[in-house]
C-alpha positions as CSV (number, residue, x, y, z in Angstrom):
1,M,43.1,28.2,-43.0
2,L,40.2,25.6,-43.1
3,L,42.0,22.3,-43.2
4,S,43.5,23.5,-39.8
5,E,40.0,24.6,-38.5
6,I,38.4,21.2,-39.8
7,K,41.1,19.2,-37.7
8,K,40.9,20.7,-34.5
9,K,37.0,20.1,-34.7
10,T,37.6,16.6,-35.7
11,L,39.8,15.7,-32.9
12,R,37.2,16.6,-30.5
13,L,34.7,14.3,-32.7
14,A,37.2,11.7,-32.3
15,N,37.1,11.3,-28.7
16,G,36.2,7.6,-27.7
17,L,37.0,6.0,-31.3
18,E,39.7,3.6,-32.2
19,L,41.7,3.3,-35.6
20,V,41.0,-0.2,-36.7
21,D,42.5,-0.4,-40.3
22,F,43.8,1.9,-42.9
23,G,45.4,1.9,-46.6
24,F,47.2,4.5,-48.5
25,A,46.0,3.0,-51.8
26,L,44.4,3.7,-55.5
27,P,41.7,4.7,-56.2
28,Y,41.2,5.8,-52.8
29,T,43.0,6.0,-49.3
30,W,40.9,4.5,-46.5
31,V,40.5,4.3,-42.8
32,L,38.1,2.4,-40.8
33,V,37.2,3.3,-37.2
34,E,35.2,1.9,-34.5
35,G,33.3,2.9,-31.6
36,P,30.7,2.2,-29.1
37,D,27.8,2.3,-31.8
38,G,30.0,0.5,-34.6
39,K,32.4,1.0,-37.0
40,A,32.6,3.4,-40.2
41,L,35.0,3.8,-43.0
42,G,36.2,7.2,-44.5
43,V,38.0,7.5,-47.7
44,A,39.8,10.0,-49.9
45,M,40.6,10.2,-53.5
46,T,44.4,9.5,-53.8
47,L,46.0,11.6,-56.2
48,P,49.3,10.1,-57.5
49,E,49.9,13.2,-59.7
50,E,50.6,15.1,-56.4
51,V,52.9,12.6,-54.8
52,Q,56.6,13.0,-55.0
53,R,59.2,12.1,-53.0
54,Y,57.8,12.5,-49.6
55,T,58.8,10.5,-46.3
56,N,55.8,9.8,-43.9
57,S,56.7,11.3,-40.7
58,I,53.7,9.0,-39.1
59,S,55.5,6.5,-36.9
60,E,52.8,5.5,-34.6
61,P,49.5,5.1,-36.6
62,S,46.3,6.4,-34.9
63,I,43.0,8.4,-35.5
64,E,44.8,11.6,-33.6
65,A,48.0,11.0,-35.6
66,F,45.9,11.1,-38.9
67,I,44.0,13.9,-37.9
68,E,46.6,16.2,-36.9
69,K,48.1,15.8,-40.4
70,T,45.0,16.9,-42.2
71,D,46.6,20.2,-43.0
72,S,50.1,18.7,-43.7
73,L,51.8,20.1,-46.9
74,N,53.2,16.3,-47.4
75,V,50.1,15.1,-49.9
76,I,50.4,11.5,-48.3
77,E,49.8,12.5,-44.8
78,R,47.3,15.1,-45.7
79,T,45.4,12.2,-48.0
80,L,45.1,10.0,-44.5
81,G,44.4,12.8,-42.6
82,I,41.2,13.5,-44.7
83,A,40.4,10.0,-45.0
84,T,40.3,10.1,-41.0
85,V,38.1,13.3,-41.1
86,N,35.8,11.4,-43.5
87,A,35.8,8.2,-41.2
88,V,35.0,9.9,-37.9
89,S,32.4,12.2,-39.7
90,Q,30.8,9.2,-41.0
91,Y,30.6,7.2,-37.8
92,H,28.5,10.4,-36.3
93,L,26.5,11.0,-39.4
94,D,23.2,9.4,-39.9
95,V,22.0,9.5,-43.3
96,S,19.0,7.4,-43.1
97,D,16.4,10.2,-43.8
98,L,18.5,12.1,-45.8
99,P,17.5,12.3,-49.8
100,D,19.6,10.1,-52.5
101,I,19.1,12.2,-55.3
102,D,21.5,13.1,-58.1
103,V,23.8,16.3,-57.8
104,V,22.9,17.3,-61.3
105,E,19.2,18.0,-59.7
106,L,20.7,20.2,-57.0
107,V,21.9,22.5,-60.0
108,E,18.9,22.5,-62.3
109,G,17.7,25.9,-63.5
110,F,21.3,27.8,-63.1
111,D,22.4,29.1,-66.3
112,M,26.2,28.6,-65.8
113,V,27.6,25.9,-63.9
114,A,31.2,25.4,-62.6
115,V,32.5,21.8,-62.3
116,I,35.7,21.6,-60.4
117,G,37.4,17.9,-61.4
118,N,36.4,16.7,-64.6
119,M,33.4,14.3,-63.5
120,P,32.2,13.1,-67.2
121,P,28.9,11.6,-66.5
122,V,27.8,14.9,-64.3
123,V,28.9,17.2,-66.9
124,R,27.5,15.4,-69.8
125,A,24.1,15.3,-67.7
126,L,24.4,19.1,-67.3
127,R,25.2,19.7,-71.2
128,E,22.4,17.4,-72.4
129,K,20.1,20.0,-70.1
130,G,21.4,22.8,-72.1
131,V,23.2,24.3,-69.0
132,K,26.4,26.0,-69.9
133,T,29.3,24.0,-68.0
134,L,32.7,25.0,-67.3
135,V,34.7,22.4,-66.3
136,F,38.0,22.8,-64.6
137,E,40.8,19.9,-63.9
138,R,44.1,20.1,-62.6
139,N,45.6,16.6,-63.7
140,P,45.9,17.0,-67.8
141,K,45.4,13.1,-68.3
142,L,41.8,13.9,-67.6
143,W,41.4,16.8,-69.9
144,D,39.3,17.1,-73.2
145,R,39.0,19.6,-75.9
146,E,36.4,21.4,-73.5
147,T,38.1,21.0,-70.2
148,L,40.0,24.1,-68.5
149,S,42.8,24.3,-66.5
150,D,42.2,24.8,-62.7
151,A,44.7,27.9,-63.1
152,L,41.5,29.5,-64.8
153,E,39.5,28.7,-61.8
154,Y,40.8,32.2,-60.1
155,V,39.6,34.2,-63.1
156,L,36.3,32.5,-64.1
157,L,34.8,31.2,-61.0
158,P,33.3,34.7,-60.0
159,E,30.9,34.4,-63.1
160,A,29.4,30.9,-62.0
161,E,25.9,30.5,-60.4
162,A,26.5,27.3,-59.1
163,V,29.7,25.3,-58.3
164,L,30.2,21.7,-58.1
165,V,33.6,20.8,-56.4
166,S,35.0,17.2,-56.4
167,G,35.8,16.4,-52.7
168,S,39.3,16.0,-54.1
169,A,39.7,19.7,-53.3
170,L,40.3,19.0,-49.9
171,V,43.0,16.8,-51.0
172,N,45.1,18.7,-53.3
173,G,44.5,22.1,-51.0
174,T,42.6,24.3,-53.5
175,I,39.2,24.1,-51.6
176,E,40.2,27.4,-50.0
177,M,40.9,29.4,-52.9
178,I,37.7,27.8,-54.8
179,L,35.4,29.2,-52.3
180,D,36.8,32.7,-52.1
181,R,36.6,32.9,-55.7
182,A,33.1,31.4,-55.9
183,K,31.5,34.1,-53.5
184,N,28.9,34.9,-56.2
185,A,27.4,31.2,-56.7
186,R,24.3,30.9,-55.0
187,I,25.0,27.2,-54.5
188,V,28.3,25.3,-53.9
189,V,28.1,21.4,-53.5
190,L,31.2,19.5,-52.6
191,T,30.6,16.3,-54.1
192,G,32.1,12.7,-54.6
193,P,33.5,9.9,-52.1
194,T,36.0,12.5,-50.6
195,A,33.1,15.0,-49.7
196,Q,32.0,12.4,-46.8
197,I,32.8,15.3,-43.9
198,H,30.0,15.9,-41.7
199,P,28.4,19.2,-42.3
200,E,29.4,20.6,-39.0
201,L,32.8,20.8,-40.0
202,V,32.3,22.8,-42.7
203,K,29.6,25.3,-41.9
204,G,30.1,29.0,-42.5
205,T,32.9,28.3,-45.1
206,G,30.4,28.7,-48.2
207,I,29.8,25.2,-48.8
208,T,25.9,24.8,-49.1
209,H,25.6,21.2,-49.8
210,L,27.5,17.7,-49.5
211,A,26.8,15.0,-52.0
212,A,28.8,11.9,-50.6
213,M,28.1,8.1,-50.1
214,K,27.7,6.4,-46.9
215,V,29.2,3.0,-46.7
216,I,26.6,0.8,-45.6
217,D,28.2,-3.0,-46.4
218,L,31.9,-2.4,-45.1
219,K,33.1,-5.7,-45.5
220,K,32.0,-5.6,-49.3
221,A,33.8,-1.8,-49.5
222,V,36.7,-2.4,-48.0
223,L,37.6,-5.6,-50.0
224,G,36.8,-3.2,-53.2
225,L,39.2,-0.9,-51.8
226,K,42.2,-3.4,-50.8
227,L,41.6,-4.9,-54.5
228,G,41.8,-1.2,-56.0
229,S,38.3,-1.2,-57.5
230,F,36.1,1.9,-58.0
231,K,32.9,-0.5,-58.8
232,G,33.6,-2.7,-55.9
233,F,34.1,0.0,-53.3
234,E,30.5,1.9,-54.3
235,R,29.0,-1.3,-54.5
236,G,28.7,-1.0,-50.7
237,N,27.4,2.6,-50.7
238,R,24.4,4.5,-50.6
239,K,24.5,8.0,-51.9
240,Y,23.0,11.0,-50.1
241,V,22.8,14.7,-50.0
242,V,22.8,17.1,-46.8
243,R,22.4,20.5,-46.6
244,V,25.2,22.2,-44.8
């Protein structure tokens, strides 16, 4: 199981780091860690439509306790786990020399692109360029007339030449199925704030690129998260793309 492998690798990377703060919140669950080289912030998209009457089994919060829940069937625990994986990843990831390019540029030249997780600005940009774009979304609240149910990913993904996958696929547990069905794609990009994972943790999985955000202004970003603000969080970030 992919999340189980990510968990094992991250536990080794987390050695020497300490949990500073965290929050299970909207729009992002977040975890702040600290080590000898400073602090790092990791986030994971909170999916309220996935949350039911779960009881969180974590009684003593710590980096290790959160990481151990990365592959939990409890979506609250899994979200905290992935946010922690991202925090540990960001601590070890230097993005200073990585390009800050729009994710749409990565898939220019492909005739058919699948977008998993409705991302309107990305979809609009692709369609304006004349790219045939299949958009899949699990949450009906985010559908429009051209959005496809994620149930159709199994049938249609093998036709896609390029696939843009929201990092939320880690949170809702669909990432392995997506990668399996996207084997014919020449490029698979995990994108969005939840895609902050270290490239070494997904090497060999079929993911070819990560397009995410590095938090530069921790104070501003954490305040934005505590206030439930997309914009407040993103103002303290720098976008980057890294090849896996």
